[in-house]
Structure formats: structure tokens, C-alpha cells
N, C-alpha and C positions, 0 to 999 in steps of 0.2 A: 774654275779657280779662280781666287780670289791676286791681289797684291799680295807680295813678300809683306810689306809691313803688314799688313794685316794680320797674318801669322804671327809674325814677330810683337805685333801689341797684344793681341792675345793670350800668348804662351807668360807674356810678361805680367799680364793682369793675374794670370791663375799662378804667379809665383809665390803675389802680393796677396792673394787670397789664400792660400794654403801656406804659405809664410816661412815652413823650415822644412829638410828630408829630401828624399827624393820619388819623382811623382814617373810610373810610369804609365804609359795609353798605347795599349796594344792595338797592332791593324789586326784585320782578317788575314787568316790564309783561303786559298781554295777550298771547296766544299764538295767532295763527289757526291754527284747524283747517283749511281748505282755500280761503277768501278772507278778507280783513281784517274783515270785521264777521259773521263767526262763527267766534268764539271758542271754544278748550276754556275747560272751566271753572276760573273763576282759584282759581290758588293760589297764597300768597304766600310768599319764599322766608324757610327757617326762623329765620335768624339773624336775618332783619329782623324777625321776627314777637318772636325771643326780645327782642332790645335796645328797640323802638322801637314793637311791639305791634298796627300796623295792619295793616288788611287792604286797600287800597286800592291801586291799581298805579301803577307809576309814578314813586315814591316813591326818596329815599336819605337814607338819615340820615349826618351828619356830628360825628363828636366832635373838637373841635382841642383837644387834650390841654395844649398849651401855651399856648393863651390863655383857656383852663379856658370854651369855649363849647361849646354844641349847635344843632344845625338840625336843620330839617328840607325837606327841598328837594324841591319839586313843583310842578305846574302847577294852578290851580284849574281844577274842571270848569264850562265854560262855558254857557250856557243850550241850546245846540245838543244838548249830551251830554243835559243836564236832561230835555229832551222826551221823551228815550228810552229814560233810566236812572232817571229821577227824583232827588230831591233826595241829594245828597251833602254832606258839611262840607266844609267848606274846609282849608285844611292848615292856615292857623293854628290852627283849632280841632281839629283832629287830634293837632297839636303840643302845643296846651295838658293835651289828655287823655293824656298820656305825660309830662308835666312838661319839657316843651320852649316855652324864648321866644320861639327866633329862629329863622325860615322864608325862604324865597326861591322864586322860581321856578326851572324848572331852569337856564334860560340863565343864572343866576350862579353854577351851580355851579363853573365852572373860576375864576370871580374870588375865590370865599370860600375855595378853594385857594390862591391867590395863589400866592407863589413857595416854598413848602415843600419840602423837600426829603427829608421822611420821612413817606410817604403808607403807608399799610397799608389792605386792604382784604384779602377773602378769595377764593378761587379762585371765580369763578360756574358754573354748571353750564347755562348760556343763553348761547346765541350772540350773542343781540341786547345780553343785558349787557357780552359780552367788544369788541363792538363800542365799547359806548358807554363801556366802561373803555379803550378803546385809542384813543379820539380825545381821549378827556379829558387821559389822561397821555403821551398819544405812545409807545405801545408797538404794535407789532403784534398783531394780534389773538391768531394763532396764538402769541405768548408772554405773552399776558396770566393764562392760569393758573400758568403757571412762576416769574411773576414777582410771584405774592401774595406777603403779608408770612406768613413762620415765626412768628414772634412772634405778631401778630393770631390766626392758626390755632390755635397752642398753646394762647393763654389763652382762647379764645373754648372750644375744649375740653375745658379743665381746669372752665369754669363750665358746661356744658351737659350734662356726662355728670354730674354731682351731680345728681339731682333732690330739689326740696323740694318740703314738704309738699302743699300747694298745687300744685303739678306732680301727683305723685302723685295725687292725687282725679283731677285730669282726666283721666289715663292710667286708674283706675278706671275712670269714665264711659263712657269708648269699650270696656274692657274688657266692660262690660255691656251695650251694644250689639252687640260682638262673639259675648257670649254667646247674645242674640238670633239674630244671624244662624247661626252654627251650630247653633244645636239645629234652628232651620227649615230649613236644609240635611238636617241630619239623618233629620229626619221625614219630608221630600221625597224621600229618599234611594230608590225603587221602582221595580223594570225595568221599562222602557220611556222613562222620563223621563227627558228628555234632558240632559247635562249645562250647557248653555246655559241650559234653564230654570232649575236650580238658580243659574248664574250671578247670573244675573237674580234670584233670590230675595233672594240675598246681595246685593245694589245696592240692589234696592227697600226691603229692611226700612233699612241702614244713613241712606239719603235722608228715610226715612220719619220719621228720629229726629232730623234736619237736620243729619246727620254723613255724611260719604263713607268710599267704602275706602280703607286706607290702602295699599293697593297694588292691581292687578290682579289678581281675585281667582285662585286654581288649583284649579280643581273639573276633576278627571276620575280615569279609570278607570287611567288608565297613570302612576299612581304614582312611577313609576322615570324619569320625565323632570320634573326638577326644578321648571321653572316652565313649566307645560302648560298653556295656557289653553283653556277650556271651548269644546269642541266642541258642533256640533248631533248626535253619536251620542248613542242611545238606551242610558241602562245596563243591563249585560247580567244576569240571573241568575246567581248562585256568583262573582261578580267585586269587588273591592274600590273604592269611590269616594273618594278625598284627596280633604281640600279643605281649603284652606291661605287663610285670609282674616283679613279685622282692620277693625276703623272707626278714624277718625280725624273729630277733634272740628274745630270751628271756627278753635280756636289751634292744631290742628297736632298735638296728642297722640293717640298711636296705640295700637292693640293688634294683637296678628300671634298667631295658632293657626293648629294643625292637627287635624285630627280624619280619622281612617281610619274607615267606616262602611260593614259586609256589608252588599251589593246586596240578596240574599237574606235578611235581618235574625239570619240565624245567621253566624259564622265558622265557617269547615271547618276540620278537624283541623290541617291545614299550615297555614291561616292565623292561627290558635290559638297554630302555635308561634314562628312569626317576631313576631306581635304581641307577644306577653308578656316577649319578648325588649327589643324597642322599649321597653315599659313598663317596667322592671325599668331601663334606662339613664335615661331620663327620671326616675322615681323616687330611684334615685342622685344624680343633681343636686342634687335638690329635698333631698337627706338631708346632702349631703358639702359645697353651694357655701359658702363664707363669707368676709367680707373678708379678704385679704391673700395669698390663694392668686392663684396661676399661674392664668386660664383656660385656659393648653393645657393644664397638670397635668388640671385636670378633666377637659377633652376628651379627652384619653391616657386617663384612671381610666374613662372612658365607652368607648372602644375597646377596652379589657381584657377589661371584662365582657363585650360584647358578643361578641370574641374566646372567652371563653373558654366563652360559650353557644351559640356559633354550632358551636363542638368537639363538642359535648355532642349536638348534631343532626346532625354527619354531616360538616357543610357545608366545616368546614375542620378542620384536622389536625395535630398536631406541638404543641409548644410556645405557649399565647396570648402569652406578655409576649414572644418572639422573634417570631413572627407580626407584631406590633404593632411590634416594634420596625422589622422590615425593611419594612413598609408592605402588608402584605398585605389585612388586614381594609378598605383603600378599595375593593377591589371593590365590598361591601357599603355602605361608609360612604363617599363618595367627596368630602364637605362637611365643614365644622366645626360644633363643636356649637352655637354661638348667636352672637348679636350683641347689641351696643347696644340701645336703643328708648327713643324720646323723641318728639320733635317732628317728628323720620323714622322712619321705621320701620326702617332701617339706620339709625341716627343718623349725623348727623354723616358718614357718609358721602365725600358729597362735597366735604369738605375735605381727603380724603385718609387711604384705611385706617390709613395707614403709620404717620401723627399720632394715629389717636382709639383703634386696637385694639393699638397698640405700641408700645414706648418702647426706652430705652438698652440694659435688661437681657431683653427677648424681642423679637427679632426677628423676622419674617416668613419662612417657609419657601418654595422654591422644587416641596418635594417633590408628589409627586401626592397631593391631599386636603389634606395640612397646609397647599397653598396656599391652599387656600380657609378656613381659619380665618380669621374676620374679625376677632377679638379672640383676643391669647394673655397681655396683661401682667393685673399683678396688679388684681385687683377692689376696687373700693373702696364702703364706706356709702355707699346713696342712689345705685348704680347699677342701672339696669332692664337685664336680657337675658335674651334669649331662651332659653330648656331645649328645644331641638329635635332628638333622635336618629332614625336612620331607618336602615333597611335595604330597599335597591333591590337590584330583580335588574335589571340592565341587559344585554340580549341583545347589544349591539354589542361593548361593554365585554367581556363573556364569551368573546367569540368570539374576538378579540383577544387577548387573554392566555393565551386555550387555546391559539392557532394560534404564539401566542412563547414558549410552555413557561414562563410567569412564575409564580413563586411556586410550583411543584411539591410543594416539603417542606410548605405549607400549604393550600394548596386543592384540596379534592375536585370535581374537574371533571364527575366523572359524577354524582354527589349534586348540585350546585351544576346541571347541565341537567335535573333534574326540577322545578326553581322558573323557568325559564327563563322561562316568562309570568306569573308571579306577581302583575309589578308592584313597588310598594313602598310601605313603609308608613312614618311618620313621626308622633310625635306631641309637639306644640309647647304650649309655656304660656310665661305671661311671670314672670318672679321679681325681684325687690327683692333685693338684697343689705342685708342687717341689721349692726345693728354685731355680732353673735354668729353668725348663719349665713343664711341667706334667705327670704322666702316667697313664695306663689306670689297673686301678687296678683289681683284681681278678687273679688267677695263670693259668686258663686255659678263652680262650678268646671262646664264642661263636659265631661259624659261622655266617660272613655278605659279607665278598669276594662274589662276585656272583658265580664265580668255587668252591670254599668251599662250599657255601651251596648247591646246586648240587649236588656234591659228597658226603656232609655227610646225604642227604635224599634219594641217590639213594640206 
């Protein structure tokens, strides 16, 4: 938790941005796994943490702008719960820690709102909160998300997108844990070791530092599957292991990195050929990203470099610029270059990606590949973005496009067939947009240059 003044200042800024009405920010409740007393590990709502700081379940923050009052609403824990969970501070004490003077039990929330006609809330991601909001405001739960306040969403996005120095420090602490996770996974990457074992190593390291995984780790020899969970399959000599994982601090600040490791310890020539293209695309972002540029343009610069290098390798043909304009390169890169990162690993995605990554100048695309670009608008100093280009060989997609005769002027299907069982390569780091350019976050760099990777795991 940051200082009391940090949360006071954040709420004051939010009041100024929203202007009038009552703001409701709902914390999360415990979520049962398979019966009520066997719950998933608790994770607080990110926006609630951002403005109210507390990690306890069953809380709602109220900001009454018109009457200049703030409340923390929730029920105190009774002795029956204390027996099982230990001492929990009162709601009053939790409120005092973040500079709030007024508290109330949950059954007083409706009274606090009173007859206010201007009520702002954020779109919830959990169904129990949808029901809670529906009961409170007389909205059908199915309509709750679409009735959320656009003014509040935009205010929260404006604030959370720009990271303060203390937030960057928290992210870099998570990156330090992420470094330990990834380097341990690289060391454990040997023939016969299972994907699930390495996934367990990642989770164990995060937990050993009182962190958690910022998302379910992707650990797979099938790097062409974007979100492939670890299986019990043993690692095979000659193949590549893609590991996409990150750590999350107690206050929700995340890291997110991807590395690819040769299971035999050395890259084959074919693997080197593809890896060096992804490496060059990754480094192009570090060289060129700067405030004021459209992230869409950065994405397309990467696509043009990738298409040029794939043409040199004989996998593509024709004019690379025209190939990218047509969308032929998306056979190899069907996702966007990166996303915002902060208290959510896909920062604020739950508030609606159209409000987070786009604006009136840059709108989302419906084209294959570009439809998965999570951010296209101009980046600003203080934003944290992921830099994650990749090249993938997806057999079903190759077969589909080949059968349809798609992009025959740009794709060399005979040559592509030689890479059919290759898998995929992605290299990902977290970058901070600065006043003049960008910098890679983290005090230590997880090895990713080919020679560095081979030296590290030897």
C-alpha cells in the first residue's frame, strides 16, 4: 500500500475529472472454487485498490462529489470469522488508513446513495457484483455493464494509464521476481522435463517471494498456440519451449515477459533464422517508440520489417509494403504488438478496450490480425507497454489459407510447408514511454539474444 496521501490525491483528482454525482467503486468478494468455504485466492478489484488501497473482500468505496463526502462501506468481521481467519481491522480502521472518515455497514449503502440521479460506476467483471449493482440501482444484471458511466471510465483510464514513479518502482519489483521466474524456467528446460513441472517452478518462485503469477503461465512446445497452458507432455530434444509468464505484487502491479528456449541447448539453423527476425522486430520497438507516436504505426513498422525479413528468407514474396497493406503477414503474426500494463497485466481491459487503447483519432479495426491490436492510439510519457512481436506457424491456418488461395502474390506456401511443425517464437519485454523515447523496465534483462540464451543455459 502507498501512503495515505496518495489515495487522497487520487480520489480528489477523480472527483475533479468526473465533476458531479456519486461515484461507486466496488471491491471484490470471495469467489467459491467448488463450494462456499473453498474459495479461489482472493484478488481485489484493481480500480478499488487504486483509489481505496485495501485488500479486504466485501467493500465498496463511495465518493459523493456534490456533498464532498467519502465513505468506505462494508461489514465488520465477527468473532465467528476471526476464529478461522484471525484478526481483521475494522472497516473504520481500514478507512482511516486511506484518509476516509465516514464508514457504514453494507445495508446502509442504499441510504447513502439516497435519491441521487447521477450515479457513476465502472463495468464489473464478476457476476456477483453485477447482481449487487442491479439490486442496488434497479437495473437488470444483464444490463449492468452497458449502463456503466462512460465519464467515470474515461477518467479512470486517463489516471491509471500514466504511471507515477512509485508505481514504476512497484512494476520493477515485479519484474525482478519475473526475472527469477524466467531464468529458473530456462535452466530447467531440458529433454524429459514436463511443461507442467516448469509451470510449477514459475508459480512456486512467485509465491516464495510473496507474489503471485500475473496471469496463468503459458509454458509450451506449441508456441503457435497463443495461450497454451502447460501440459504433462515431456520436453522433446530439438524443439523450442515458449514461456510467457509474469509476477504480480500484493498491490496488483505486474510484469509480463516471454522467452523462447531451445530444449537441446542450441538453436538449429532454421530456428535461428526465425528467431533473429523476431529479435530484430523486438529491438526496433526499443529503438523507435516515443511519446506522441501512434502505437498502431509502431505495430505496422514491426510488420513491415518482419515481412521484409520473411521475404529474404523465401517465406514471403513480392513487395513487403504491399504485403502488409494487404494483410498477408498476419499468417505469421495474427496478434497486436503489445498492450498497456500496470495493475492489470492487460491494463484496464475490463473497462472496455475501445476506451483504453483507442480514441477518436484511432479506432479499432475489424481486419484479421489488426482486430487483436489492443492499443492503437498515441502513447504518452508514463505509459507502460509490452513489446511482444512473434512469428507463428499455425498448421490449420496455413491449410485454410492455402486451400482458399489467399495472398498467392505474397505467400510462398511450398516454402512455408517446410516450417509446418516449427511452432512459434515470441520475445516480450515491458517498456516505459519516457519524455524522449522509451526504456526497458527491470534492473536485469532476461537473456534473449541468441548467444546470450545459449551461454546462459549451457
